[in-house]
PDB file of the backbone (N, CA, C, O) and the ligand in Angstrom, with CONECT records:
HET     ZN  A 101       1
ATOM      1  N   UNK A   1      22.362  46.575 -34.008  1.00  0.00           N
ATOM      2  CA  UNK A   1      23.244  47.347 -34.896  1.00  0.00           C
ATOM      3  C   UNK A   1      23.968  46.383 -35.839  1.00  0.00           C
ATOM      4  O   UNK A   1      24.507  45.368 -35.399  1.00  0.00           O
ATOM      5  N   UNK A   2      23.977  46.698 -37.108  1.00  0.00           N
ATOM      6  CA  UNK A   2      24.682  45.831 -38.049  1.00  0.00           C
ATOM      7  C   UNK A   2      26.181  46.016 -37.902  1.00  0.00           C
ATOM      8  O   UNK A   2      26.652  46.989 -37.313  1.00  0.00           O
ATOM      9  N   UNK A   3      26.916  45.064 -38.449  1.00  0.00           N
ATOM     10  CA  UNK A   3      28.378  45.137 -38.401  1.00  0.00           C
ATOM     11  C   UNK A   3      28.863  46.418 -39.086  1.00  0.00           C
ATOM     12  O   UNK A   3      29.772  47.093 -38.604  1.00  0.00           O
ATOM     13  N   UNK A   4      28.231  46.735 -40.225  1.00  0.00           N
ATOM     14  CA  UNK A   4      28.634  47.939 -40.964  1.00  0.00           C
ATOM     15  C   UNK A   4      28.380  49.198 -40.125  1.00  0.00           C
ATOM     16  O   UNK A   4      29.212  50.105 -40.089  1.00  0.00           O
ATOM     17  N   UNK A   5      27.222  49.245 -39.452  1.00  0.00           N
ATOM     18  CA  UNK A   5      26.915  50.411 -38.612  1.00  0.00           C
ATOM     19  C   UNK A   5      27.913  50.510 -37.464  1.00  0.00           C
ATOM     20  O   UNK A   5      28.366  51.598 -37.110  1.00  0.00           O
ATOM     21  N   UNK A   6      28.245  49.365 -36.894  1.00  0.00           N
ATOM     22  CA  UNK A   6      29.210  49.349 -35.799  1.00  0.00           C
ATOM     23  C   UNK A   6      30.537  49.941 -36.267  1.00  0.00           C
ATOM     24  O   UNK A   6      31.082  50.841 -35.627  1.00  0.00           O
ATOM     25  N   UNK A   7      31.051  49.434 -37.380  1.00  0.00           N
ATOM     26  CA  UNK A   7      32.354  49.887 -37.869  1.00  0.00           C
ATOM     27  C   UNK A   7      32.316  51.379 -38.183  1.00  0.00           C
ATOM     28  O   UNK A   7      33.239  52.122 -37.848  1.00  0.00           O
ATOM     29  N   UNK A   8      31.215  51.811 -38.842  1.00  0.00           N
ATOM     30  CA  UNK A   8      31.103  53.234 -39.181  1.00  0.00           C
ATOM     31  C   UNK A   8      31.070  54.125 -37.940  1.00  0.00           C
ATOM     32  O   UNK A   8      31.521  55.270 -37.987  1.00  0.00           O
ATOM     33  N   UNK A   9      30.542  53.609 -36.839  1.00  0.00           N
ATOM     34  CA  UNK A   9      30.410  54.425 -35.626  1.00  0.00           C
ATOM     35  C   UNK A   9      31.702  54.485 -34.803  1.00  0.00           C
ATOM     36  O   UNK A   9      31.794  55.244 -33.838  1.00  0.00           O
ATOM     37  N   UNK A  10      32.693  53.685 -35.188  1.00  0.00           N
ATOM     38  CA  UNK A  10      33.921  53.624 -34.388  1.00  0.00           C
ATOM     39  C   UNK A  10      34.841  54.815 -34.626  1.00  0.00           C
ATOM     40  O   UNK A  10      34.877  55.393 -35.713  1.00  0.00           O
ATOM     41  N   UNK A  11      35.581  55.164 -33.581  1.00  0.00           N
ATOM     42  CA  UNK A  11      36.465  56.333 -33.667  1.00  0.00           C
ATOM     43  C   UNK A  11      37.917  55.908 -33.471  1.00  0.00           C
ATOM     44  O   UNK A  11      38.234  54.754 -33.183  1.00  0.00           O
ATOM     45  N   UNK A  12      38.759  56.887 -33.640  1.00  0.00           N
ATOM     46  CA  UNK A  12      40.195  56.682 -33.467  1.00  0.00           C
ATOM     47  C   UNK A  12      40.514  56.736 -31.969  1.00  0.00           C
ATOM     48  O   UNK A  12      41.042  57.737 -31.484  1.00  0.00           O
ATOM     49  N   UNK A  13      40.196  55.662 -31.235  1.00  0.00           N
ATOM     50  CA  UNK A  13      40.370  55.743 -29.780  1.00  0.00           C
ATOM     51  C   UNK A  13      41.772  55.395 -29.317  1.00  0.00           C
ATOM     52  O   UNK A  13      42.120  55.600 -28.155  1.00  0.00           O
ATOM     53  N   UNK A  14      42.580  54.865 -30.235  1.00  0.00           N
ATOM     54  CA  UNK A  14      43.988  54.669 -29.907  1.00  0.00           C
ATOM     55  C   UNK A  14      44.790  54.743 -31.198  1.00  0.00           C
ATOM     56  O   UNK A  14      44.236  54.771 -32.298  1.00  0.00           O
ATOM     57  N   UNK A  15      46.105  54.775 -31.036  1.00  0.00           N
ATOM     58  CA  UNK A  15      46.984  54.810 -32.182  1.00  0.00           C
ATOM     59  C   UNK A  15      46.821  53.515 -32.991  1.00  0.00           C
ATOM     60  O   UNK A  15      47.014  52.423 -32.457  1.00  0.00           O
ATOM     61  N   UNK A  16      46.476  53.633 -34.243  1.00  0.00           N
ATOM     62  CA  UNK A  16      46.291  52.448 -35.089  1.00  0.00           C
ATOM     63  C   UNK A  16      46.455  52.869 -36.539  1.00  0.00           C
ATOM     64  O   UNK A  16      45.727  53.731 -37.032  1.00  0.00           O
ATOM     65  N   UNK A  17      47.409  52.259 -37.212  1.00  0.00           N
ATOM     66  CA  UNK A  17      47.648  52.663 -38.600  1.00  0.00           C
ATOM     67  C   UNK A  17      47.075  51.631 -39.568  1.00  0.00           C
ATOM     68  O   UNK A  17      46.804  50.482 -39.218  1.00  0.00           O
ATOM     69  N   UNK A  18      46.906  52.094 -40.784  1.00  0.00           N
ATOM     70  CA  UNK A  18      46.457  51.260 -41.905  1.00  0.00           C
ATOM     71  C   UNK A  18      47.354  50.024 -41.996  1.00  0.00           C
ATOM     72  O   UNK A  18      48.562  50.106 -41.770  1.00  0.00           O
ATOM     73  N   UNK A  19      46.748  48.868 -42.333  1.00  0.00           N
ATOM     74  CA  UNK A  19      47.535  47.634 -42.403  1.00  0.00           C
ATOM     75  C   UNK A  19      48.277  47.456 -43.725  1.00  0.00           C
ATOM     76  O   UNK A  19      48.998  46.475 -43.911  1.00  0.00           O
ATOM     77  N   UNK A  20      48.100  48.403 -44.639  1.00  0.00           N
ATOM     78  CA  UNK A  20      48.872  48.320 -45.891  1.00  0.00           C
ATOM     79  C   UNK A  20      50.333  48.545 -45.529  1.00  0.00           C
ATOM     80  O   UNK A  20      50.671  49.513 -44.848  1.00  0.00           O
ATOM     81  N   UNK A  21      51.189  47.649 -45.985  1.00  0.00           N
ATOM     82  CA  UNK A  21      52.600  47.717 -45.641  1.00  0.00           C
ATOM     83  C   UNK A  21      53.170  49.096 -45.950  1.00  0.00           C
ATOM     84  O   UNK A  21      53.141  49.548 -47.094  1.00  0.00           O
ATOM     85  N   UNK A  22      53.685  49.756 -44.923  1.00  0.00           N
ATOM     86  CA  UNK A  22      54.323  51.052 -45.118  1.00  0.00           C
ATOM     87  C   UNK A  22      53.397  52.254 -45.013  1.00  0.00           C
ATOM     88  O   UNK A  22      53.878  53.387 -44.971  1.00  0.00           O
ATOM     89  N   UNK A  23      52.072  52.045 -44.971  1.00  0.00           N
ATOM     90  CA  UNK A  23      51.152  53.181 -44.887  1.00  0.00           C
ATOM     91  C   UNK A  23      51.042  53.642 -43.433  1.00  0.00           C
ATOM     92  O   UNK A  23      50.863  52.838 -42.519  1.00  0.00           O
ATOM     93  N   UNK A  24      51.153  54.963 -43.247  1.00  0.00           N
ATOM     94  CA  UNK A  24      51.141  55.506 -41.889  1.00  0.00           C
ATOM     95  C   UNK A  24      49.819  56.186 -41.536  1.00  0.00           C
ATOM     96  O   UNK A  24      49.708  56.837 -40.497  1.00  0.00           O
ATOM     97  N   UNK A  25      48.823  56.033 -42.400  1.00  0.00           N
ATOM     98  CA  UNK A  25      47.530  56.691 -42.151  1.00  0.00           C
ATOM     99  C   UNK A  25      46.882  56.140 -40.884  1.00  0.00           C
ATOM    100  O   UNK A  25      46.872  54.930 -40.659  1.00  0.00           O
ATOM    101  N   UNK A  26      46.345  57.030 -40.064  1.00  0.00           N
ATOM    102  CA  UNK A  26      45.622  56.620 -38.858  1.00  0.00           C
ATOM    103  C   UNK A  26      44.197  56.240 -39.259  1.00  0.00           C
ATOM    104  O   UNK A  26      43.496  57.015 -39.909  1.00  0.00           O
ATOM    105  N   UNK A  27      43.782  55.046 -38.866  1.00  0.00           N
ATOM    106  CA  UNK A  27      42.408  54.612 -39.120  1.00  0.00           C
ATOM    107  C   UNK A  27      41.832  54.041 -37.829  1.00  0.00           C
ATOM    108  O   UNK A  27      42.566  53.470 -37.023  1.00  0.00           O
ATOM    109  N   UNK A  28      40.512  54.191 -37.625  1.00  0.00           N
ATOM    110  CA  UNK A  28      39.920  53.616 -36.408  1.00  0.00           C
ATOM    111  C   UNK A  28      40.291  52.139 -36.301  1.00  0.00           C
ATOM    112  O   UNK A  28      40.301  51.431 -37.308  1.00  0.00           O
ATOM    113  N   UNK A  29      40.596  51.665 -35.089  1.00  0.00           N
ATOM    114  CA  UNK A  29      41.016  50.271 -34.922  1.00  0.00           C
ATOM    115  C   UNK A  29      40.008  49.245 -35.447  1.00  0.00           C
ATOM    116  O   UNK A  29      40.376  48.101 -35.718  1.00  0.00           O
ATOM    117  N   UNK A  30      38.753  49.641 -35.591  1.00  0.00           N
ATOM    118  CA  UNK A  30      37.755  48.708 -36.126  1.00  0.00           C
ATOM    119  C   UNK A  30      37.925  48.501 -37.626  1.00  0.00           C
ATOM    120  O   UNK A  30      37.324  47.594 -38.203  1.00  0.00           O
ATOM    121  N   UNK A  31      38.737  49.334 -38.254  1.00  0.00           N
ATOM    122  CA  UNK A  31      38.919  49.216 -39.702  1.00  0.00           C
ATOM    123  C   UNK A  31      40.270  48.639 -40.053  1.00  0.00           C
ATOM    124  O   UNK A  31      41.255  48.842 -39.342  1.00  0.00           O
ATOM    125  N   UNK A  32      40.304  47.909 -41.168  1.00  0.00           N
ATOM    126  CA  UNK A  32      41.541  47.273 -41.598  1.00  0.00           C
ATOM    127  C   UNK A  32      42.563  48.324 -42.033  1.00  0.00           C
ATOM    128  O   UNK A  32      43.742  48.240 -41.688  1.00  0.00           O
ATOM    129  N   UNK A  33      42.096  49.311 -42.792  1.00  0.00           N
ATOM    130  CA  UNK A  33      43.039  50.292 -43.313  1.00  0.00           C
ATOM    131  C   UNK A  33      42.343  51.508 -43.869  1.00  0.00           C
ATOM    132  O   UNK A  33      41.123  51.635 -43.773  1.00  0.00           O
ATOM    133  N   UNK A  34      43.125  52.409 -44.457  1.00  0.00           N
ATOM    134  CA  UNK A  34      42.558  53.618 -45.035  1.00  0.00           C
ATOM    135  C   UNK A  34      41.749  53.252 -46.279  1.00  0.00           C
ATOM    136  O   UNK A  34      41.925  52.181 -46.860  1.00  0.00           O
ATOM    137  N   UNK A  35      40.871  54.153 -46.669  1.00  0.00           N
ATOM    138  CA  UNK A  35      39.967  53.895 -47.781  1.00  0.00           C
ATOM    139  C   UNK A  35      40.731  53.546 -49.059  1.00  0.00           C
ATOM    140  O   UNK A  35      40.389  52.602 -49.772  1.00  0.00           O
ATOM    141  N   UNK A  36      41.766  54.327 -49.326  1.00  0.00           N
ATOM    142  CA  UNK A  36      42.537  54.151 -50.548  1.00  0.00           C
ATOM    143  C   UNK A  36      43.098  52.729 -50.649  1.00  0.00           C
ATOM    144  O   UNK A  36      43.007  52.087 -51.696  1.00  0.00           O
ATOM    145  N   UNK A  37      43.672  52.255 -49.561  1.00  0.00           N
ATOM    146  CA  UNK A  37      44.291  50.934 -49.594  1.00  0.00           C
ATOM    147  C   UNK A  37      43.276  49.798 -49.472  1.00  0.00           C
ATOM    148  O   UNK A  37      43.449  48.739 -50.075  1.00  0.00           O
ATOM    149  N   UNK A  38      42.240  50.017 -48.706  1.00  0.00           N
ATOM    150  CA  UNK A  38      41.192  48.999 -48.573  1.00  0.00           C
ATOM    151  C   UNK A  38      40.652  48.653 -49.955  1.00  0.00           C
ATOM    152  O   UNK A  38      40.475  47.479 -50.280  1.00  0.00           O
ATOM    153  N   UNK A  39      40.393  49.672 -50.766  1.00  0.00           N
ATOM    154  CA  UNK A  39      39.821  49.408 -52.080  1.00  0.00           C
ATOM    155  C   UNK A  39      40.842  48.958 -53.107  1.00  0.00           C
ATOM    156  O   UNK A  39      40.483  48.621 -54.235  1.00  0.00           O
ATOM    157  N   UNK A  40      42.099  48.950 -52.732  1.00  0.00           N
ATOM    158  CA  UNK A  40      43.126  48.384 -53.609  1.00  0.00           C
ATOM    159  C   UNK A  40      43.179  46.862 -53.461  1.00  0.00           C
ATOM    160  O   UNK A  40      43.620  46.155 -54.367  1.00  0.00           O
ATOM    161  N   UNK A  41      42.727  46.372 -52.319  1.00  0.00           N
ATOM    162  CA  UNK A  41      42.731  44.920 -52.106  1.00  0.00           C
ATOM    163  C   UNK A  41      41.708  44.274 -53.037  1.00  0.00           C
ATOM    164  O   UNK A  41      40.669  44.866 -53.329  1.00  0.00           O
ATOM    165  N   UNK A  42      42.004  43.061 -53.500  1.00  0.00           N
ATOM    166  CA  UNK A  42      40.997  42.375 -54.330  1.00  0.00           C
ATOM    167  C   UNK A  42      39.723  42.149 -53.513  1.00  0.00           C
ATOM    168  O   UNK A  42      39.774  41.944 -52.300  1.00  0.00           O
ATOM    169  N   UNK A  43      38.585  42.192 -54.199  1.00  0.00           N
ATOM    170  CA  UNK A  43      37.318  42.055 -53.489  1.00  0.00           C
ATOM    171  C   UNK A  43      37.249  40.748 -52.711  1.00  0.00           C
ATOM    172  O   UNK A  43      36.678  40.705 -51.621  1.00  0.00           O
ATOM    173  N   UNK A  44      37.821  39.690 -53.256  1.00  0.00           N
ATOM    174  CA  UNK A  44      37.784  38.384 -52.577  1.00  0.00           C
ATOM    175  C   UNK A  44      38.431  38.473 -51.194  1.00  0.00           C
ATOM    176  O   UNK A  44      37.933  37.891 -50.231  1.00  0.00           O
ATOM    177  N   UNK A  45      39.544  39.205 -51.105  1.00  0.00           N
ATOM    178  CA  UNK A  45      40.233  39.342 -49.809  1.00  0.00           C
ATOM    179  C   UNK A  45      39.426  40.262 -48.891  1.00  0.00           C
ATOM    180  O   UNK A  45      39.277  39.983 -47.702  1.00  0.00           O
ATOM    181  N   UNK A  46      38.907  41.362 -49.449  1.00  0.00           N
ATOM    182  CA  UNK A  46      38.089  42.272 -48.626  1.00  0.00           C
ATOM    183  C   UNK A  46      36.892  41.525 -48.047  1.00  0.00           C
ATOM    184  O   UNK A  46      36.554  41.689 -46.875  1.00  0.00           O
ATOM    185  N   UNK A  47      36.253  40.699 -48.884  1.00  0.00           N
ATOM    186  CA  UNK A  47      35.087  39.943 -48.407  1.00  0.00           C
ATOM    187  C   UNK A  47      35.469  39.013 -47.267  1.00  0.00           C
ATOM    188  O   UNK A  47      34.721  38.851 -46.303  1.00  0.00           O
ATOM    189  N   UNK A  48      36.655  38.398 -47.389  1.00  0.00           N
ATOM    190  CA  UNK A  48      37.096  37.468 -46.340  1.00  0.00           C
ATOM    191  C   UNK A  48      37.425  38.205 -45.040  1.00  0.00           C
ATOM    192  O   UNK A  48      37.107  37.729 -43.950  1.00  0.00           O
ATOM    193  N   UNK A  49      38.068  39.377 -45.167  1.00  0.00           N
ATOM    194  CA  UNK A  49      38.391  40.161 -43.963  1.00  0.00           C
ATOM    195  C   UNK A  49      37.085  40.566 -43.284  1.00  0.00           C
ATOM    196  O   UNK A  49      36.930  40.460 -42.067  1.00  0.00           O
ATOM    197  N   UNK A  50      36.161  41.030 -44.107  1.00  0.00           N
ATOM    198  CA  UNK A  50      34.878  41.496 -43.578  1.00  0.00           C
ATOM    199  C   UNK A  50      34.130  40.363 -42.881  1.00  0.00           C
ATOM    200  O   UNK A  50      33.559  40.554 -41.807  1.00  0.00           O
ATOM    201  N   UNK A  51      34.138  39.178 -43.502  1.00  0.00           N
ATOM    202  CA  UNK A  51      33.427  38.029 -42.932  1.00  0.00           C
ATOM    203  C   UNK A  51      34.078  37.570 -41.626  1.00  0.00           C
ATOM    204  O   UNK A  51      33.392  37.154 -40.693  1.00  0.00           O
ATOM    205  N   UNK A  52      35.416  37.651 -41.572  1.00  0.00           N
ATOM    206  CA  UNK A  52      36.123  37.137 -40.385  1.00  0.00           C
ATOM    207  C   UNK A  52      36.153  38.159 -39.253  1.00  0.00           C
ATOM    208  O   UNK A  52      36.377  37.806 -38.096  1.00  0.00           O
ATOM    209  N   UNK A  53      35.926  39.432 -39.595  1.00  0.00           N
ATOM    210  CA  UNK A  53      35.985  40.472 -38.564  1.00  0.00           C
ATOM    211  C   UNK A  53      34.827  40.328 -37.575  1.00  0.00           C
ATOM    212  O   UNK A  53      33.677  40.140 -37.969  1.00  0.00           O
ATOM    213  N   UNK A  54      35.147  40.418 -36.310  1.00  0.00           N
ATOM    214  CA  UNK A  54      34.119  40.353 -35.254  1.00  0.00           C
ATOM    215  C   UNK A  54      34.104  41.687 -34.526  1.00  0.00           C
ATOM    216  O   UNK A  54      35.131  42.103 -33.990  1.00  0.00           O
ATOM    217  N   UNK A  55      32.940  42.381 -34.493  1.00  0.00           N
ATOM    218  CA  UNK A  55      32.897  43.662 -33.776  1.00  0.00           C
ATOM    219  C   UNK A  55      33.432  43.502 -32.356  1.00  0.00           C
ATOM    220  O   UNK A  55      32.992  42.618 -31.621  1.00  0.00           O
ATOM    221  N   UNK A  56      34.370  44.345 -31.975  1.00  0.00           N
ATOM    222  CA  UNK A  56      34.931  44.291 -30.629  1.00  0.00           C
ATOM    223  C   UNK A  56      36.302  43.628 -30.565  1.00  0.00           C
ATOM    224  O   UNK A  56      37.001  43.753 -29.559  1.00  0.00           O
ATOM    225  N   UNK A  57      36.695  42.925 -31.623  1.00  0.00           N
ATOM    226  CA  UNK A  57      38.002  42.239 -31.584  1.00  0.00           C
ATOM    227  C   UNK A  57      39.151  43.236 -31.440  1.00  0.00           C
ATOM    228  O   UNK A  57      40.216  42.906 -30.917  1.00  0.00           O
ATOM    229  N   UNK A  58      38.913  44.473 -31.917  1.00  0.00           N
ATOM    230  CA  UNK A  58      39.969  45.485 -31.811  1.00  0.00           C
ATOM    231  C   UNK A  58      40.062  46.034 -30.394  1.00  0.00           C
ATOM    232  O   UNK A  58      41.002  46.758 -30.064  1.00  0.00           O
ATOM    233  N   UNK A  59      39.079  45.688 -29.551  1.00  0.00           N
ATOM    234  CA  UNK A  59      39.108  46.156 -28.159  1.00  0.00           C
ATOM    235  C   UNK A  59      39.621  45.069 -27.226  1.00  0.00           C
ATOM    236  O   UNK A  59      40.403  45.349 -26.317  1.00  0.00           O
ATOM    237  N   UNK A  60      39.183  43.817 -27.445  1.00  0.00           N
ATOM    238  CA  UNK A  60      39.709  42.748 -26.583  1.00  0.00           C
ATOM    239  C   UNK A  60      40.972  42.112 -27.179  1.00  0.00           C
ATOM    240  O   UNK A  60      41.589  41.237 -26.573  1.00  0.00           O
ATOM    241  N   UNK A  61      41.341  42.577 -28.389  1.00  0.00           N
ATOM    242  CA  UNK A  61      42.550  42.098 -29.061  1.00  0.00           C
ATOM    243  C   UNK A  61      42.581  40.580 -29.215  1.00  0.00           C
ATOM    244  O   UNK A  61      43.618  39.938 -29.047  1.00  0.00           O
ATOM    245  N   UNK A  62      41.404  40.025 -29.542  1.00  0.00           N
ATOM    246  CA  UNK A  62      41.302  38.577 -29.742  1.00  0.00           C
ATOM    247  C   UNK A  62      40.704  38.277 -31.119  1.00  0.00           C
ATOM    248  O   UNK A  62      39.613  37.715 -31.212  1.00  0.00           O
ATOM    249  N   UNK A  63      41.410  38.649 -32.179  1.00  0.00           N
ATOM    250  CA  UNK A  63      40.861  38.308 -33.499  1.00  0.00           C
ATOM    251  C   UNK A  63      40.845  36.787 -33.676  1.00  0.00           C
ATOM    252  O   UNK A  63      41.676  36.073 -33.114  1.00  0.00           O
ATOM    253  N   UNK A  64      39.901  36.316 -34.454  1.00  0.00           N
ATOM    254  CA  UNK A  64      39.806  34.865 -34.686  1.00  0.00           C
ATOM    255  C   UNK A  64      40.976  34.384 -35.526  1.00  0.00           C
ATOM    256  O   UNK A  64      41.685  35.174 -36.150  1.00  0.00           O
ATOM    257  N   UNK A  65      41.162  33.070 -35.529  1.00  0.00           N
ATOM    258  CA  UNK A  65      42.217  32.472 -36.341  1.00  0.00           C
ATOM    259  C   UNK A  65      41.984  32.811 -37.816  1.00  0.00           C
ATOM    260  O   UNK A  65      42.931  33.059 -38.561  1.00  0.00           O
ATOM    261  N   UNK A  66      40.705  32.819 -38.231  1.00  0.00           N
ATOM    262  CA  UNK A  66      40.363  33.138 -39.624  1.00  0.00           C
ATOM    263  C   UNK A  66      40.800  34.554 -39.975  1.00  0.00           C
ATOM    264  O   UNK A  66      41.326  34.806 -41.059  1.00  0.00           O
ATOM    265  N   UNK A  67      40.569  35.488 -39.025  1.00  0.00           N
ATOM    266  CA  UNK A  67      40.923  36.878 -39.296  1.00  0.00           C
ATOM    267  C   UNK A  67      42.434  37.029 -39.454  1.00  0.00           C
ATOM    268  O   UNK A  67      42.915  37.697 -40.369  1.00  0.00           O
ATOM    269  N   UNK A  68      43.170  36.397 -38.545  1.00  0.00           N
ATOM    270  CA  UNK A  68      44.631  36.476 -38.606  1.00  0.00           C
ATOM    271  C   UNK A  68      45.119  35.864 -39.924  1.00  0.00           C
ATOM    272  O   UNK A  68      46.033  36.391 -40.558  1.00  0.00           O
ATOM    273  N   UNK A  69      44.503  34.752 -40.329  1.00  0.00           N
ATOM    274  CA  UNK A  69      44.910  34.089 -41.572  1.00  0.00           C
ATOM    275  C   UNK A  69      44.666  34.989 -42.778  1.00  0.00           C
ATOM    276  O   UNK A  69      45.528  35.100 -43.650  1.00  0.00           O
ATOM    277  N   UNK A  70      43.508  35.629 -42.837  1.00  0.00           N
ATOM    278  CA  UNK A  70      43.223  36.459 -44.008  1.00  0.00           C
ATOM    279  C   UNK A  70      44.034  37.766 -43.963  1.00  0.00           C
ATOM    280  O   UNK A  70      44.368  38.324 -45.008  1.00  0.00           O
ATOM    281  N   UNK A  71      44.348  38.251 -42.755  1.00  0.00           N
ATOM    282  CA  UNK A  71      45.209  39.430 -42.652  1.00  0.00           C
ATOM    283  C   UNK A  71      46.592  39.110 -43.230  1.00  0.00           C
ATOM    284  O   UNK A  71      47.207  39.947 -43.891  1.00  0.00           O
ATOM    285  N   UNK A  72      47.065  37.903 -42.974  1.00  0.00           N
ATOM    286  CA  UNK A  72      48.354  37.472 -43.541  1.00  0.00           C
ATOM    287  C   UNK A  72      48.267  37.338 -45.058  1.00  0.00           C
ATOM    288  O   UNK A  72      49.200  37.673 -45.788  1.00  0.00           O
ATOM    289  N   UNK A  73      47.116  36.836 -45.510  1.00  0.00           N
ATOM    290  CA  UNK A  73      46.899  36.672 -46.945  1.00  0.00           C
ATOM    291  C   UNK A  73      46.963  38.042 -47.627  1.00  0.00           C
ATOM    292  O   UNK A  73      47.563  38.189 -48.692  1.00  0.00           O
ATOM    293  N   UNK A  74      46.337  39.039 -46.999  1.00  0.00           N
ATOM    294  CA  UNK A  74      46.353  40.392 -47.550  1.00  0.00           C
ATOM    295  C   UNK A  74      47.788  40.915 -47.606  1.00  0.00           C
ATOM    296  O   UNK A  74      48.194  41.537 -48.588  1.00  0.00           O
ATOM    297  N   UNK A  75      48.541  40.659 -46.554  1.00  0.00           N
ATOM    298  CA  UNK A  75      49.928  41.114 -46.500  1.00  0.00           C
ATOM    299  C   UNK A  75      50.749  40.509 -47.640  1.00  0.00           C
ATOM    300  O   UNK A  75      51.549  41.189 -48.283  1.00  0.00           O
ATOM    301  N   UNK A  76      50.527  39.206 -47.873  1.00  0.00           N
ATOM    302  CA  UNK A  76      51.250  38.511 -48.946  1.00  0.00           C
ATOM    303  C   UNK A  76      50.832  39.072 -50.304  1.00  0.00           C
ATOM    304  O   UNK A  76      51.659  39.230 -51.202  1.00  0.00           O
ATOM    305  N   UNK A  77      49.536  39.371 -50.442  1.00  0.00           N
ATOM    306  CA  UNK A  77      49.047  39.922 -51.703  1.00  0.00           C
ATOM    307  C   UNK A  77      49.699  41.284 -51.963  1.00  0.00           C
ATOM    308  O   UNK A  77      50.104  41.579 -53.087  1.00  0.00           O
ATOM    309  N   UNK A  78      49.796  42.107 -50.918  1.00  0.00           N
ATOM    310  CA  UNK A  78      50.385  43.444 -51.061  1.00  0.00           C
ATOM    311  C   UNK A  78      51.846  43.329 -51.502  1.00  0.00           C
ATOM    312  O   UNK A  78      52.296  44.072 -52.375  1.00  0.00           O
ATOM    313  N   UNK A  79      52.569  42.410 -50.906  1.00  0.00           N
ATOM    314  CA  UNK A  79      53.978  42.232 -51.256  1.00  0.00           C
ATOM    315  C   UNK A  79      54.112  41.889 -52.742  1.00  0.00           C
ATOM    316  O   UNK A  79      54.983  42.405 -53.443  1.00  0.00           O
ATOM    317  N   UNK A  80      53.230  41.008 -53.196  1.00  0.00           N
ATOM    318  CA  UNK A  80      53.258  40.600 -54.591  1.00  0.00           C
ATOM    319  C   UNK A  80      52.878  41.764 -55.496  1.00  0.00           C
ATOM    320  O   UNK A  80      53.510  42.007 -56.524  1.00  0.00           O
ATOM    321  N   UNK A  81      51.830  42.478 -55.089  1.00  0.00           N
ATOM    322  CA  UNK A  81      51.348  43.625 -55.851  1.00  0.00           C
ATOM    323  C   UNK A  81      52.442  44.677 -55.980  1.00  0.00           C
ATOM    324  O   UNK A  81      52.668  45.219 -57.062  1.00  0.00           O
ATOM    325  N   UNK A  82      53.112  44.958 -54.882  1.00  0.00           N
ATOM    326  CA  UNK A  82      54.138  45.991 -54.911  1.00  0.00           C
ATOM    327  C   UNK A  82      55.367  45.530 -55.696  1.00  0.00           C
ATOM    328  O   UNK A  82      56.090  46.348 -56.265  1.00  0.00           O
ATOM    329  N   UNK A  83      55.594  44.231 -55.722  1.00  0.00           N
ATOM    330  CA  UNK A  83      56.715  43.678 -56.470  1.00  0.00           C
ATOM    331  C   UNK A  83      56.556  43.823 -57.961  1.00  0.00           C
ATOM    332  O   UNK A  83      57.538  43.802 -58.702  1.00  0.00           O
ATOM    333  N   UNK A  84      55.296  43.973 -58.418  1.00  0.00           N
ATOM    334  CA  UNK A  84      55.123  44.094 -59.866  1.00  0.00           C
ATOM    335  C   UNK A  84      54.590  45.466 -60.259  1.00  0.00           C
ATOM    336  O   UNK A  84      53.927  45.612 -61.285  1.00  0.00           O
ATOM    337  N   UNK A  85      54.884  46.469 -59.440  1.00  0.00           N
ATOM    338  CA  UNK A  85      54.549  47.845 -59.810  1.00  0.00           C
ATOM    339  C   UNK A  85      55.268  48.212 -61.112  1.00  0.00           C
ATOM    340  O   UNK A  85      56.450  47.908 -61.269  1.00  0.00           O
ATOM    341  N   UNK A  86      54.572  48.857 -62.035  1.00  0.00           N
ATOM    342  CA  UNK A  86      55.259  49.261 -63.275  1.00  0.00           C
ATOM    343  C   UNK A  86      56.432  50.166 -62.933  1.00  0.00           C
ATOM    344  O   UNK A  86      56.335  51.010 -62.043  1.00  0.00           O
ATOM    345  N   UNK A  87      57.499  49.995 -63.616  1.00  0.00           N
ATOM    346  CA  UNK A  87      58.667  50.831 -63.345  1.00  0.00           C
ATOM    347  C   UNK A  87      59.669  50.135 -62.445  1.00  0.00           C
ATOM    348  O   UNK A  87      60.854  50.468 -62.457  1.00  0.00           O
ATOM    349  N   UNK A  88      59.202  49.169 -61.666  1.00  0.00           N
ATOM    350  CA  UNK A  88      60.128  48.449 -60.803  1.00  0.00           C
ATOM    351  C   UNK A  88      60.539  47.124 -61.434  1.00  0.00           C
ATOM    352  O   UNK A  88      61.580  46.556 -61.102  1.00  0.00           O
ATOM    353  N   UNK A  89      59.706  46.648 -62.343  1.00  0.00           N
ATOM    354  CA  UNK A  89      59.973  45.354 -62.945  1.00  0.00           C
ATOM    355  C   UNK A  89      60.572  45.548 -64.344  1.00  0.00           C
ATOM    356  O   UNK A  89      59.856  45.857 -65.296  1.00  0.00           O
ATOM    357  N   UNK A  90      61.865  45.366 -64.451  1.00  0.00           N
ATOM    358  CA  UNK A  90      62.535  45.569 -65.729  1.00  0.00           C
ATOM    359  C   UNK A  90      62.762  44.254 -66.440  1.00  0.00           C
ATOM    360  O   UNK A  90      63.269  44.226 -67.561  1.00  0.00           O
ATOM    361  N   UNK A  91      62.393  43.181 -65.800  1.00  0.00           N
ATOM    362  CA  UNK A  91      62.711  41.842 -66.292  1.00  0.00           C
ATOM    363  C   UNK A  91      62.115  41.484 -67.650  1.00  0.00           C
ATOM    364  O   UNK A  91      62.736  40.756 -68.424  1.00  0.00           O
ATOM    365  N   UNK A  92      60.918  41.986 -67.947  1.00  0.00           N
ATOM    366  CA  UNK A  92      60.238  41.561 -69.161  1.00  0.00           C
ATOM    367  C   UNK A  92      60.663  42.314 -70.412  1.00  0.00           C
ATOM    368  O   UNK A  92      60.289  41.945 -71.525  1.00  0.00           O
ATOM    369  N   UNK A  93      61.450  43.377 -70.223  1.00  0.00           N
ATOM    370  CA  UNK A  93      61.742  44.236 -71.364  1.00  0.00           C
ATOM    371  C   UNK A  93      63.144  43.985 -71.915  1.00  0.00           C
ATOM    372  O   UNK A  93      64.118  43.915 -71.166  1.00  0.00           O
ATOM    373  N   UNK A  94      63.224  43.853 -73.229  1.00  0.00           N
ATOM    374  CA  UNK A  94      64.530  43.600 -73.837  1.00  0.00           C
ATOM    375  C   UNK A  94      65.456  44.812 -73.728  1.00  0.00           C
ATOM    376  O   UNK A  94      66.595  44.762 -74.192  1.00  0.00           O
TER     377      UNK A  94
HETATM  378 ZN    ZN A 101      46.681  53.036 -46.141  1.00  0.00          ZN2+
END
């Protein structure tokens, strides 16, 4: 079974929310987050999460150091992204 098939076959077997800061959507533990937020991440970060993800890590709760590092990178990216949402940044306008 490919990694993609594995992830697609996974269910919501426990409480697990999207990793996007503040999102409360329930997603299968094999997935990083809800579709909407996953596709908001830059492709470079998505590729890294996908590469570092190991099928089963959500069950034995032993993600690799690489996975934890890229999960943090995504979190930092989200903070930056949300910090420059239009309407919140008044600094550039006279
Ligand atoms: Zn989400």
